[in-house]
C-alpha positions, 0 to 999 in steps of 0.5 A: 499499500503506498502513502496515497492509498494508506492515507485514503483509507486511515480513520478521519480524525475527529473534527475533520472535515468529511469527504463530502463536505470537501466535495461540496465545498470545492464545487461551490468555490468554483462556482460564480454568481451571488450565493443563491445562484451559486447554491442553486447551481451546485444542487442542480449539477450532475457532479454534485449528484454523483459525489453525494451518491458516492460518499452515501454509499461509502458511508453505508458501507461502514454501517452495521449489517442491519442498517446496511440492509436498508441503506445498500438498496437505496444506494444501488437505486440512486447509483443506477439513476446517476449512471443512466441520467448523467453517465457517471460511474464511480463505484463505492469500492473506489477509494476517492479523497476529499475535494472531488470535482466533476466539471461535466457529466457524461462518459466518465468510468472510474474502476472500483480498484482505482484510488484518487487522491484530494482535490482532483478534478475529473472532466467528461468522456474519462476512463480510469480503467483496469488493465494487465493480468494476474498480479500485473492486474490493476488500476491506477493510483492517482495522487493529490491536485490531479486534473484529467481533461476530456477524453483522457484515458487511464489504464493499469496498475500505474502511478500518477503523482501529485500536481499532475495535468493530463491533457485531452484524449491522452492514453496514459499506461505508464507512471508519471512523476509529481508535477508532470503535464502529459498530452496527446502528441501531436495534437492537431495536424494543419492539412490546409490554409485555405479556411472558411473562405467564401466562394465568389459569385464567379466561382459559383457559377456552374459551367457550360 
């Protein structure tokens, strides 16, 4: 177990901020407008719905067996609706640190074996998935303050350091050190310099 996984599984000290409170506080801080507008924006955000259901499911897991008989079916129903309506799949088995921010919904898939640190940002259309076989099988361990851009894919038993930025559509299958910026290279290719120019009447006139 590495430093990130051990920190996430450690018991929360008395009086410390709960993961859900940290998630909501971060979302509120990244929303603009008056207090009322910010509260309403947070309440209707799919990312907020997803983290609330995630934290409820994780809380339910720690309850006594009799209470789990009541809470677990409710979690499963809520998790189904988050997946069906918003396309966000983060099972409660994943270890996710406080301050998770999901800016947009759709196509977000996280393995139950994944470990995600504090204050991480998940964009739309990303996968944090399992790869490998036997002892090499596993999912990524992601550090603190990591940004994952739209379309990125992370696979296998790899380690992503702190303060890392992963660019759009990048495919990550090896370890990344702290403070790394990983992008898809090349990002684009210019195939013409003609541009979106209007056609003149003379050119538009058919021949013959």
